[in-house]
N, C-alpha and C positions, 0 to 999 in steps of 0.2 A: 247609941250606936252611930258611928260616922256614916256619911254618905257612901264612902268607899266600902265599908263593911256591908251596908245594905245592898250595894251593887254586887258584891261578891256573893252574898246570899241568894240573890235573884239569879245570877249567872249559874251558880251551883244547882239551883232547882231546875232551871230551864235546860241547861246543857247536860245535867245529870253527872256532875263530877263533884267530888268532895270539896267543900270550901277550903279545906286545908291545902289543897293542891293549887289554889288560885292566889295570885298577887296582883299588884298594880300593872305589871307588864303582860299578864295573861290576856290572850285575845284571839280573834279570828285567825285560824290557821296555826296557832301555837298550842291550843288546847284540843285534845282529842274530842271530837264530837261538836266542836264549835265551828260549824261550816256555814255557808250562806243561808241555808234553809233555817237552821237553828238560830242564826243571827236575826232573822226576821221575827221569829217567835220571841227572842230576847228583847228586841226593840219594842214589841207590843206589850210585853210584860213590864218593861221599864216605864213606858208611857202610862200604863194603868197604875203601877205602884206609886209613881211620883206625881200623877195627875198633870202631865205635861205632854207636849207633842214635839217630835223631832221633824225638822224640815228635811225634804228629800235630799238636799245637798249635804246635810249633816251625816247621813248614813254612811258615807265613805270615810268619815273621820272618826266615828265612835266605834272603833274596832278593838279597843283594849279597855280593861277596867279603868285605867288612868284617864283615858280619853272620854269615857262615859262619865266618870266622876267630874271631870273638868267641864264638860258640857252641861251637866246638871247644875253645877255651881254657877255657871254663867247664866243659866235660866232662873237663878234666884232660889233654887232648892236649898233648904237648910235643915239641919237636924240638931 
């Protein structure tokens, strides 16, 4: 499973939308239920799943599946 696939699975679980409705461009404000409150829950779930931490300034940038995937790859996450 690729990092993006894992991110989509986590987004699906946290935001409660089918993974089939998500793609790289899905994100905060474009997916029903992905709001600022659920985004915080998503960030916590991602940090737990990948055993990493996001800096406060990253939170403004990791608002799509693609941006989250890129950030994880930049942190050295591999699958």
